[in-house]
N, CA, C and O atoms as a GROMACS GRO file, in nm:
protein
  464
    1MET      N    1  10.379   5.862   7.682
    1MET     CA    2  10.376   5.705   7.691
    1MET      C    3  10.471   5.642   7.656
    1MET      O    4  10.530   5.681   7.555
    2THR      N    5  10.512   5.540   7.717
    2THR     CA    6  10.649   5.462   7.725
    2THR      C    7  10.604   5.339   7.643
    2THR      O    8  10.485   5.312   7.627
    3ARG      N    9  10.726   5.251   7.582
    3ARG     CA   10  10.767   5.129   7.555
    3ARG      C   11  10.824   5.015   7.665
    3ARG      O   12  10.944   4.986   7.669
    4ALA      N   13  10.763   4.977   7.719
    4ALA     CA   14  10.819   4.822   7.839
    4ALA      C   15  10.909   4.815   7.734
    4ALA      O   16  10.927   4.882   7.632
    5ALA      N   17  10.987   4.669   7.808
    5ALA     CA   18  11.048   4.590   7.763
    5ALA      C   19  10.971   4.454   7.734
    5ALA      O   20  11.037   4.359   7.694
    6SER      N   21  10.853   4.444   7.750
    6SER     CA   22  10.777   4.365   7.717
    6SER      C   23  10.673   4.354   7.572
    6SER      O   24  10.600   4.270   7.520
    7GLY      N   25  10.740   4.566   7.532
    7GLY     CA   26  10.663   4.566   7.428
    7GLY      C   27  10.505   4.625   7.461
    7GLY      O   28  10.411   4.631   7.381
    8ALA      N   29  10.508   4.662   7.591
    8ALA     CA   30  10.360   4.684   7.631
    8ALA      C   31  10.425   4.837   7.607
    8ALA      O   32  10.539   4.881   7.603
    9THR      N   33  10.276   4.899   7.593
    9THR     CA   34  10.274   5.072   7.650
    9THR      C   35  10.199   5.075   7.774
    9THR      O   36  10.107   5.002   7.812
   10ARG      N   37  10.276   5.205   7.849
   10ARG     CA   38  10.288   5.268   7.961
   10ARG      C   39  10.280   5.379   7.949
   10ARG      O   40  10.325   5.441   7.853
   11ARG      N   41  10.217   5.432   8.050
   11ARG     CA   42  10.149   5.586   8.084
   11ARG      C   43  10.295   5.640   8.151
   11ARG      O   44  10.355   5.591   8.247
   12ALA      N   45  10.336   5.767   8.063
   12ALA     CA   46  10.460   5.845   8.131
   12ALA      C   47  10.414   5.912   8.227
   12ALA      O   48  10.294   5.941   8.226
   13GLY      N   49  10.507   5.956   8.346
   13GLY     CA   50  10.446   6.082   8.420
   13GLY      C   51  10.381   6.030   8.553
   13GLY      O   52  10.387   5.914   8.595
   14PRO      N   53  10.330   6.118   8.601
   14PRO     CA   54  10.306   6.122   8.745
   14PRO      C   55  10.198   5.994   8.757
   14PRO      O   56  10.213   5.899   8.833
   15GLU      N   57  10.094   6.011   8.671
   15GLU     CA   58  10.010   5.834   8.632
   15GLU      C   59  10.070   5.714   8.692
   15GLU      O   60  10.039   5.641   8.787
   16ARG      N   61  10.132   5.714   8.636
   16ARG     CA   62  10.248   5.561   8.680
   16ARG      C   63  10.302   5.540   8.849
   16ARG      O   64  10.363   5.441   8.890
   17ASP      N   65  10.262   5.653   8.928
   17ASP     CA   66  10.288   5.635   9.064
   17ASP      C   67  10.139   5.620   9.172
   17ASP      O   68  10.115   5.614   9.292
   18LEU      N   69  10.066   5.617   9.047
   18LEU     CA   70   9.943   5.598   9.180
   18LEU      C   71   9.912   5.420   9.151
   18LEU      O   72   9.962   5.330   9.084
   19PRO      N   73   9.813   5.437   9.234
   19PRO     CA   74   9.789   5.233   9.238
   19PRO      C   75   9.717   5.214   9.092
   19PRO      O   76   9.686   5.305   9.015
   20ILE      N   77   9.700   5.087   9.076
   20ILE     CA   78   9.619   5.032   8.978
   20ILE      C   79   9.498   5.101   8.977
   20ILE      O   80   9.479   5.195   8.900
   21ALA      N   81   9.437   5.073   9.036
   21ALA     CA   82   9.273   5.099   9.036
   21ALA      C   83   9.283   5.224   9.004
   21ALA      O   84   9.264   5.239   8.884
   22GLU      N   85   9.308   5.331   9.064
   22GLU     CA   86   9.328   5.444   9.009
   22GLU      C   87   9.391   5.492   8.836
   22GLU      O   88   9.354   5.555   8.738
   23GLN      N   89   9.505   5.416   8.882
   23GLN     CA   90   9.459   5.414   8.718
   23GLN      C   91   9.406   5.402   8.633
   23GLN      O   92   9.422   5.464   8.528
   24ALA      N   93   9.315   5.305   8.658
   24ALA     CA   94   9.259   5.245   8.587
   24ALA      C   95   9.084   5.347   8.549
   24ALA      O   96   9.016   5.359   8.447
   25GLU      N   97   9.074   5.395   8.673
   25GLU     CA   98   8.961   5.492   8.731
   25GLU      C   99   8.986   5.640   8.599
   25GLU      O  100   8.898   5.701   8.539
   26ALA      N  101   9.123   5.657   8.591
   26ALA     CA  102   9.183   5.811   8.540
   26ALA      C  103   9.138   5.766   8.394
   26ALA      O  104   9.094   5.835   8.301
   27LEU      N  105   9.159   5.652   8.402
   27LEU     CA  106   9.146   5.583   8.210
   27LEU      C  107   8.989   5.584   8.146
   27LEU      O  108   8.928   5.623   8.047
   28ARG      N  109   8.971   5.522   8.262
   28ARG     CA  110   8.788   5.528   8.260
   28ARG      C  111   8.744   5.717   8.184
   28ARG      O  112   8.698   5.762   8.080
   29GLU      N  113   8.793   5.767   8.311
   29GLU     CA  114   8.745   5.871   8.282
   29GLU      C  115   8.824   5.964   8.179
   29GLU      O  116   8.771   6.073   8.153
   30GLU      N  117   8.982   5.925   8.098
   30GLU     CA  118   9.019   6.016   7.991
   30GLU      C  119   8.882   5.931   7.863
   30GLU      O  120   8.828   5.996   7.772
   31THR      N  121   8.865   5.840   7.880
   31THR     CA  122   8.793   5.808   7.828
   31THR      C  123   8.633   5.901   7.760
   31THR      O  124   8.591   5.961   7.661
   32GLU      N  125   8.605   5.867   7.860
   32GLU     CA  126   8.445   5.898   7.846
   32GLU      C  127   8.436   6.055   7.818
   32GLU      O  128   8.344   6.106   7.754
   33GLN      N  129   8.524   6.112   7.865
   33GLN     CA  130   8.608   6.229   7.774
   33GLN      C  131   8.571   6.254   7.632
   33GLN      O  132   8.487   6.317   7.567
   34LEU      N  133   8.686   6.168   7.612
   34LEU     CA  134   8.711   6.154   7.482
   34LEU      C  135   8.614   6.108   7.391
   34LEU      O  136   8.603   6.146   7.275
   35LYS      N  137   8.530   6.009   7.460
   35LYS     CA  138   8.396   5.992   7.359
   35LYS      C  139   8.314   6.103   7.359
   35LYS      O  140   8.258   6.127   7.252
   36ARG      N  141   8.291   6.183   7.458
   36ARG     CA  142   8.194   6.346   7.465
   36ARG      C  143   8.236   6.408   7.341
   36ARG      O  144   8.160   6.432   7.248
   37ALA      N  145   8.367   6.435   7.346
   37ALA     CA  146   8.433   6.522   7.242
   37ALA      C  147   8.362   6.472   7.142
   37ALA      O  148   8.272   6.533   7.085
   38MET      N  149   8.402   6.352   7.116
   38MET     CA  150   8.419   6.274   6.984
   38MET      C  151   8.248   6.256   6.919
   38MET      O  152   8.233   6.207   6.807
   39GLU      N  153   8.142   6.294   6.992
   39GLU     CA  154   8.011   6.291   6.979
   39GLU      C  155   7.930   6.448   6.989
   39GLU      O  156   7.810   6.466   6.970
   40THR      N  157   8.042   6.565   7.028
   40THR     CA  158   8.018   6.688   7.042
   40THR      C  159   8.046   6.750   6.930
   40THR      O  160   7.982   6.847   6.890
   41ARG      N  161   8.172   6.684   6.855
   41ARG     CA  162   8.231   6.786   6.734
   41ARG      C  163   8.135   6.826   6.611
   41ARG      O  164   8.112   6.938   6.567
   42PRO      N  165   8.082   6.697   6.567
   42PRO     CA  166   7.994   6.740   6.513
   42PRO      C  167   7.926   6.854   6.471
   42PRO      O  168   7.956   6.912   6.367
   43VAL      N  169   7.843   6.889   6.542
   43VAL     CA  170   7.762   6.964   6.592
   43VAL      C  171   7.863   7.107   6.578
   43VAL      O  172   7.836   7.200   6.502
   44ILE      N  173   7.945   7.104   6.641
   44ILE     CA  174   8.053   7.271   6.656
   44ILE      C  175   8.135   7.272   6.543
   44ILE      O  176   8.200   7.376   6.533
   45ASP      N  177   8.155   7.184   6.450
   45ASP     CA  178   8.164   7.209   6.360
   45ASP      C  179   8.109   7.248   6.233
   45ASP      O  180   8.167   7.299   6.137
   46LEU      N  181   7.967   7.213   6.252
   46LEU     CA  182   7.847   7.270   6.190
   46LEU      C  183   7.792   7.395   6.216
   46LEU      O  184   7.743   7.465   6.127
   47ALA      N  185   7.797   7.434   6.366
   47ALA     CA  186   7.789   7.586   6.416
   47ALA      C  187   7.895   7.668   6.325
   47ALA      O  188   7.866   7.757   6.245
   48ARG      N  189   8.071   7.603   6.366
   48ARG     CA  190   8.136   7.705   6.270
   48ARG      C  191   8.102   7.734   6.186
   48ARG      O  192   8.098   7.857   6.178
   49GLY      N  193   8.064   7.676   6.091
   49GLY     CA  194   8.061   7.647   5.955
   49GLY      C  195   7.919   7.766   5.926
   49GLY      O  196   7.957   7.870   5.872
   50VAL      N  197   7.828   7.761   5.944
   50VAL     CA  198   7.700   7.866   5.960
   50VAL      C  199   7.789   8.011   6.018
   50VAL      O  200   7.781   8.111   5.946
   51LEU      N  201   7.874   8.020   6.150
   51LEU     CA  202   7.932   8.124   6.130
   51LEU      C  203   8.010   8.215   6.023
   51LEU      O  204   8.007   8.333   5.989
   52MET      N  205   8.092   8.085   5.985
   52MET     CA  206   8.162   8.103   5.836
   52MET      C  207   8.087   8.207   5.738
   52MET      O  208   8.113   8.316   5.688
   53THR      N  209   7.972   8.110   5.737
   53THR     CA  210   7.877   8.156   5.653
   53THR      C  211   7.804   8.320   5.632
   53THR      O  212   7.768   8.395   5.541
   54VAL      N  213   7.810   8.316   5.742
   54VAL     CA  214   7.686   8.447   5.787
   54VAL      C  215   7.777   8.615   5.789
   54VAL      O  216   7.748   8.727   5.748
   55TRP      N  217   7.925   8.543   5.879
   55TRP     CA  218   7.954   8.660   5.902
   55TRP      C  219   8.096   8.624   5.764
   55TRP      O  220   8.104   8.737   5.715
   56SER      N  221   8.159   8.570   5.714
   56SER     CA  222   8.256   8.554   5.679
   56SER      C  223   8.411   8.525   5.716
   56SER      O  224   8.523   8.540   5.668
   57CYS      N  225   8.353   8.480   5.815
   57CYS     CA  226   8.528   8.476   5.913
   57CYS      C  227   8.565   8.363   5.868
   57CYS      O  228   8.506   8.286   5.792
   58THR      N  229   8.722   8.351   5.946
   58THR     CA  230   8.739   8.190   5.919
   58THR      C  231   8.702   8.094   5.989
   58THR      O  232   8.594   8.082   6.047
   59PRO      N  233   8.808   8.008   5.987
   59PRO     CA  234   8.766   7.896   6.089
   59PRO      C  235   8.806   7.937   6.233
   59PRO      O  236   8.729   7.943   6.329
   60ASP      N  237   8.927   7.963   6.232
   60ASP     CA  238   8.993   8.003   6.400
   60ASP      C  239   8.841   8.072   6.456
   60ASP      O  240   8.757   8.042   6.540
   61ASP      N  241   8.865   8.204   6.337
   61ASP     CA  242   8.740   8.320   6.380
   61ASP      C  243   8.645   8.236   6.480
   61ASP      O  244   8.627   8.232   6.602
   62ALA      N  245   8.600   8.180   6.380
   62ALA     CA  246   8.457   8.111   6.381
   62ALA      C  247   8.457   8.030   6.590
   62ALA      O  248   8.371   8.026   6.678
   63TRP      N  249   8.545   8.002   6.585
   63TRP     CA  250   8.580   7.868   6.700
   63TRP      C  251   8.619   7.925   6.772
   63TRP      O  252   8.639   7.866   6.878
   64ASP      N  253   8.658   8.074   6.766
   64ASP     CA  254   8.698   8.122   6.878
   64ASP      C  255   8.587   8.289   6.915
   64ASP      O  256   8.623   8.381   6.988
   65ILE      N  257   8.448   8.279   6.835
   65ILE     CA  258   8.352   8.341   6.876
   65ILE      C  259   8.258   8.193   6.970
   65ILE      O  260   8.224   8.214   7.087
   66LEU      N  261   8.234   8.087   6.918
   66LEU     CA  262   8.195   7.985   6.999
   66LEU      C  263   8.243   7.958   7.094
   66LEU      O  264   8.174   7.878   7.157
   67VAL      N  265   8.389   8.003   7.172
   67VAL     CA  266   8.437   7.968   7.264
   67VAL      C  267   8.420   8.135   7.338
   67VAL      O  268   8.411   8.142   7.461
   68ARG      N  269   8.419   8.200   7.294
   68ARG     CA  270   8.368   8.327   7.347
   68ARG      C  271   8.250   8.364   7.454
   68ARG      O  272   8.247   8.430   7.558
   69VAL      N  273   8.119   8.262   7.350
   69VAL     CA  274   8.030   8.302   7.352
   69VAL      C  275   8.002   8.184   7.521
   69VAL      O  276   7.972   8.209   7.638
   70SER      N  277   8.027   8.076   7.456
   70SER     CA  278   8.037   7.946   7.614
   70SER      C  279   8.067   8.004   7.698
   70SER      O  280   7.983   8.016   7.788
   71GLN      N  281   8.211   8.074   7.714
   71GLN     CA  282   8.231   8.120   7.796
   71GLN      C  283   8.186   8.259   7.896
   71GLN      O  284   8.178   8.270   8.018
   72ASN      N  285   8.161   8.363   7.774
   72ASN     CA  286   8.131   8.443   7.869
   72ASN      C  287   7.936   8.430   7.924
   72ASN      O  288   7.864   8.490   8.004
   73SER      N  289   7.921   8.330   7.840
   73SER     CA  290   7.767   8.285   7.888
   73SER      C  291   7.715   8.203   8.046
   73SER      O  292   7.622   8.215   8.125
   74ASN      N  293   7.859   8.101   8.030
   74ASN     CA  294   7.894   8.020   8.075
   74ASN      C  295   7.783   7.883   8.056
   74ASN      O  296   7.700   7.841   8.136
   75THR      N  297   7.802   7.858   7.981
   75THR     CA  298   7.715   7.775   7.845
   75THR      C  299   7.810   7.675   7.816
   75THR      O  300   7.921   7.711   7.776
   76LYS      N  301   7.784   7.552   7.832
   76LYS     CA  302   7.848   7.436   7.770
   76LYS      C  303   7.887   7.480   7.586
   76LYS      O  304   7.789   7.499   7.514
   77LEU      N  305   8.000   7.490   7.536
   77LEU     CA  306   8.048   7.474   7.437
   77LEU      C  307   7.928   7.407   7.297
   77LEU      O  308   7.880   7.470   7.203
   78HIS      N  309   7.912   7.262   7.333
   78HIS     CA  310   7.809   7.215   7.256
   78HIS      C  311   7.675   7.266   7.220
   78HIS      O  312   7.622   7.288   7.111
   79ASP      N  313   7.609   7.283   7.416
   79ASP     CA  314   7.514   7.366   7.368
   79ASP      C  315   7.505   7.510   7.324
   79ASP      O  316   7.387   7.543   7.312
   80VAL      N  317   7.589   7.606   7.295
   80VAL     CA  318   7.608   7.676   7.218
   80VAL      C  319   7.583   7.650   7.080
   80VAL      O  320   7.491   7.700   7.015
   81ALA      N  321   7.657   7.581   7.044
   81ALA     CA  322   7.673   7.529   6.900
   81ALA      C  323   7.582   7.443   6.850
   81ALA      O  324   7.600   7.409   6.733
   82GLU      N  325   7.437   7.373   6.942
   82GLU     CA  326   7.346   7.349   6.859
   82GLU      C  327   7.253   7.450   6.869
   82GLU      O  328   7.159   7.427   6.793
   83ALA      N  329   7.234   7.601   6.960
   83ALA     CA  330   7.166   7.674   6.928
   83ALA      C  331   7.203   7.747   6.798
   83ALA      O  332   7.111   7.789   6.727
   84VAL      N  333   7.319   7.762   6.766
   84VAL     CA  334   7.348   7.788   6.650
   84VAL      C  335   7.334   7.738   6.520
   84VAL      O  336   7.320   7.792   6.411
   85VAL      N  337   7.339   7.636   6.553
   85VAL     CA  338   7.281   7.509   6.414
   85VAL      C  339   7.149   7.492   6.467
   85VAL      O  340   7.113   7.375   6.451
   86ALA      N  341   7.053   7.570   6.531
   86ALA     CA  342   6.899   7.555   6.537
   86ALA      C  343   6.872   7.656   6.488
   86ALA      O  344   6.773   7.647   6.416
   87THR      N  345   6.930   7.786   6.495
   87THR     CA  346   6.869   7.905   6.382
   87THR      C  347   6.919   7.851   6.240
   87THR      O  348   6.918   7.958   6.179
   88THR      N  349   6.945   7.795   6.184
   88THR     CA  350   6.898   7.754   6.030
   88THR      C  351   6.775   7.691   6.041
   88THR      O  352   6.705   7.714   5.943
   89GLN      N  353   6.723   7.620   6.125
   89GLN     CA  354   6.609   7.595   6.148
   89GLN      C  355   6.498   7.676   6.142
   89GLN      O  356   6.382   7.637   6.135
   90GLN      N  357   6.536   7.791   6.146
   90GLN     CA  358   6.407   7.862   6.158
   90GLN      C  359   6.387   7.915   6.340
   90GLN      O  360   6.321   8.008   6.386
   91LYS      N  361   6.469   7.815   6.408
   91LYS     CA  362   6.451   7.856   6.568
   91LYS      C  363   6.532   7.954   6.625
   91LYS      O  364   6.649   7.989   6.617
   92PRO      N  365   6.394   7.999   6.710
   92PRO     CA  366   6.474   8.146   6.761
   92PRO      C  367   6.624   8.078   6.829
   92PRO      O  368   6.658   7.964   6.800
   93MET      N  369   6.694   8.153   6.908
   93MET     CA  370   6.846   8.093   6.981
   93MET      C  371   6.787   8.192   7.113
   93MET      O  372   6.751   8.310   7.107
   94PRO      N  373   6.789   8.120   7.206
   94PRO     CA  374   6.797   8.231   7.344
   94PRO      C  375   6.845   8.336   7.373
   94PRO      O  376   6.967   8.324   7.387
   95ALA      N  377   6.802   8.458   7.394
   95ALA     CA  378   6.810   8.640   7.385
   95ALA      C  379   6.936   8.618   7.514
   95ALA      O  380   6.984   8.725   7.552
   96ARG      N  381   6.974   8.530   7.562
   96ARG     CA  382   7.044   8.530   7.683
   96ARG      C  383   7.176   8.531   7.574
   96ARG      O  384   7.240   8.634   7.549
   97LEU      N  385   7.212   8.363   7.497
   97LEU     CA  386   7.252   8.320   7.371
   97LEU      C  387   7.325   8.465   7.308
   97LEU      O  388   7.431   8.528   7.307
   98GLN      N  389   7.173   8.466   7.253
   98GLN     CA  390   7.265   8.593   7.130
   98GLN      C  391   7.283   8.721   7.164
   98GLN      O  392   7.362   8.785   7.096
   99ASP      N  393   7.234   8.768   7.245
   99ASP     CA  394   7.317   8.897   7.346
   99ASP      C  395   7.480   8.884   7.363
   99ASP      O  396   7.552   8.983   7.355
  100HIS      N  397   7.542   8.723   7.394
  100HIS     CA  398   7.648   8.706   7.401
  100HIS      C  399   7.760   8.658   7.241
  100HIS      O  400   7.882   8.661   7.227
  101LEU      N  401   7.654   8.619   7.151
  101LEU     CA  402   7.682   8.594   7.042
  101LEU      C  403   7.754   8.727   6.989
  101LEU      O  404   7.869   8.748   6.950
  102SER      N  405   7.627   8.822   7.007
  102SER     CA  406   7.644   8.973   6.929
  102SER      C  407   7.771   9.041   6.957
  102SER      O  408   7.846   9.087   6.872
  103ALA      N  409   7.796   9.044   7.147
  103ALA     CA  410   7.882   9.094   7.157
  103ALA      C  411   8.055   9.014   7.104
  103ALA      O  412   8.171   9.057   7.098
  104ALA      N  413   7.988   8.884   7.074
  104ALA     CA  414   8.168   8.816   7.060
  104ALA      C  415   8.216   8.866   6.905
  104ALA      O  416   8.334   8.880   6.875
  105VAL      N  417   8.072   8.895   6.789
  105VAL     CA  418   8.072   8.919   6.681
  105VAL      C  419   8.163   9.057   6.709
  105VAL      O  420   8.286   9.066   6.712
  106ALA      N  421   8.081   9.142   6.725
  106ALA     CA  422   8.137   9.287   6.786
  106ALA      C  423   8.261   9.271   6.820
  106ALA      O  424   8.326   9.326   6.732
  107GLU      N  425   8.334   9.225   6.903
  107GLU     CA  426   8.458   9.222   6.921
  107GLU      C  427   8.508   9.158   6.805
  107GLU      O  428   8.585   9.228   6.740
  108TRP      N  429   8.493   9.077   6.772
  108TRP     CA  430   8.604   9.000   6.620
  108TRP      C  431   8.611   9.097   6.586
  108TRP      O  432   8.716   9.160   6.600
  109ARG      N  433   8.469   9.170   6.506
  109ARG     CA  434   8.492   9.252   6.353
  109ARG      C  435   8.550   9.386   6.430
  109ARG      O  436   8.593   9.468   6.350
  110ALA      N  437   8.561   9.423   6.562
  110ALA     CA  438   8.645   9.514   6.575
  110ALA      C  439   8.830   9.531   6.559
  110ALA      O  440   8.911   9.615   6.519
  111ARG      N  441   8.828   9.371   6.626
  111ARG     CA  442   8.992   9.297   6.592
  111ARG      C  443   9.018   9.282   6.481
  111ARG      O  444   9.140   9.286   6.460
  112GLU      N  445   8.920   9.256   6.344
  112GLU     CA  446   8.930   9.287   6.228
  112GLU      C  447   8.962   9.412   6.119
  112GLU      O  448   8.997   9.428   6.002
  113ALA      N  449   8.928   9.487   6.240
  113ALA     CA  450   8.941   9.613   6.171
  113ALA      C  451   9.024   9.692   6.190
  113ALA      O  452   9.052   9.777   6.106
  114GLY      N  453   9.086   9.684   6.310
  114GLY     CA  454   9.192   9.679   6.374
  114GLY      C  455   9.272   9.636   6.309
  114GLY      O  456   9.381   9.690   6.329
  115GLN      N  457   9.273   9.559   6.236
  115GLN     CA  458   9.424   9.542   6.169
  115GLN      C  459   9.444   9.549   6.018
  115GLN      O  460   9.547   9.509   5.965
  116GLY      N  461   9.331   9.608   5.945
  116GLY     CA  462   9.332   9.628   5.806
  116GLY      C  463   9.391   9.736   5.822
  116GLY      O  464   9.422   9.806   5.725
   0.00000   0.00000   0.00000
């Protein structure tokens, strides 16, 4: 973003060359994405905490495990996180996600063992 002579903040970069209607639509889309991220973040953080507690991993390791499960299972990160958190309420994780979670944890453990 840049500051115009009037003091108004403008977006820098290629978006500036778009017509106003397209800029407005791009900003609406970005706002929706940010709102969705803010809504889903708490459950993702809870899931990270569950993984950190169960496997004594770092916050970054827990994040990497969740992302790996999400990517390998073609499941939204938020949905993976909800499934992990639900296990704390005695709700079983879907078998497909459990398989991917087990594989991601095994990969993490192998990396950890290789560093020691």
